Wavefront OBJ file of the C-alpha trace (Angstrom):
o trace
v -5.323 7.397 -11.264
v -3.109 4.708 -12.766
v -1.894 1.684 -10.792
v 1.718 2.596 -11.588
v 1.214 6.057 -10.037
v -0.124 4.550 -6.815
v 2.742 2.027 -6.739
v 5.302 4.832 -7.061
v 3.682 6.885 -4.274
v 3.723 3.949 -1.870
v 7.267 2.866 -2.720
v 8.533 6.443 -2.318
v 6.919 6.807 1.108
v 7.791 3.464 2.714
v 11.415 2.478 3.120
v 12.628 -0.704 1.387
v 9.157 -1.577 0.194
v 7.886 -3.388 -2.832
v 4.313 -2.636 -3.818
v 2.027 -4.383 -6.266
v -1.130 -2.477 -7.140
v -4.059 -3.854 -9.102
v -7.375 -2.330 -10.133
v -10.754 -3.860 -10.830
v -13.902 -1.844 -11.368
v -12.400 1.350 -9.946
v -11.281 -0.393 -6.754
v -7.578 -0.709 -6.049
v -5.701 -3.348 -4.082
v -2.168 -2.734 -2.856
v 0.052 -5.559 -1.652
v 2.937 -3.917 0.182
v 5.973 -5.798 1.491
v 8.543 -4.058 3.690
v 10.810 -4.891 6.612
v 9.680 -1.654 8.305
v 6.385 -3.397 9.115
v 8.222 -5.728 11.520
v 6.657 -5.468 14.977
v 3.885 -3.109 13.848
v 0.169 -3.779 14.177
v -1.963 -4.227 11.082
v -3.533 -0.824 11.777
v -0.123 0.855 11.990
v 0.933 -0.768 8.703
v -2.232 0.385 6.966
v -1.835 3.918 8.327
v 1.641 4.067 6.792
v 0.283 3.080 3.387
v -2.731 5.393 3.625
v -0.424 8.292 4.506
v 1.356 7.777 1.193
v -1.848 8.134 -0.840
v -4.185 10.078 1.470
v -4.128 13.235 -0.642
v -5.456 11.251 -3.603
v -8.095 9.479 -1.513
v -9.356 12.824 -0.210
v -9.428 14.315 -3.709
v -11.440 11.355 -4.999
v -8.749 10.225 -7.446
v -8.624 6.967 -5.484
v -12.125 5.834 -4.614
v -11.425 2.571 -2.779
v -8.146 1.012 -1.667
v -7.653 -2.369 -0.027
v -4.278 -2.735 1.669
v -2.479 -5.988 2.332
v 0.757 -5.225 4.179
v 3.378 -7.829 5.037
v 6.905 -8.170 6.313
v 9.150 -10.118 3.929
v 8.905 -13.167 6.246
v 5.107 -13.007 6.335
v 4.931 -12.648 2.560
v 7.272 -15.589 1.949
v 4.926 -17.823 3.987
v 1.882 -17.061 1.813
l 1 2 3 4 5 6 7 8 9 10 11 12 13 14 15 16 17 18 19 20 21 22 23 24 25 26 27 28 29 30 31 32 33 34 35 36 37 38 39 40 41 42 43 44 45 46 47 48 49 50 51 52 53 54 55 56 57 58 59 60 61 62 63 64 65 66 67 68 69 70 71 72 73 74 75 76 77 78
């Protein structure tokens, strides 16, 4: 699966989000920034992202995915 495909899936599933997806050695990392994460736990944020790509994780098209989810305020402080 291509990084652009994963980016599109995440951005289509999560409102007002901007995703950056990278790949190294078959392992993907998604940095996802969205105001909808405001007030949510890290687990809830990750569940939202996993829901967007779960079909591809289960099929094996995505072997490993690290998720870094932030609100716009959190991301601006990095």
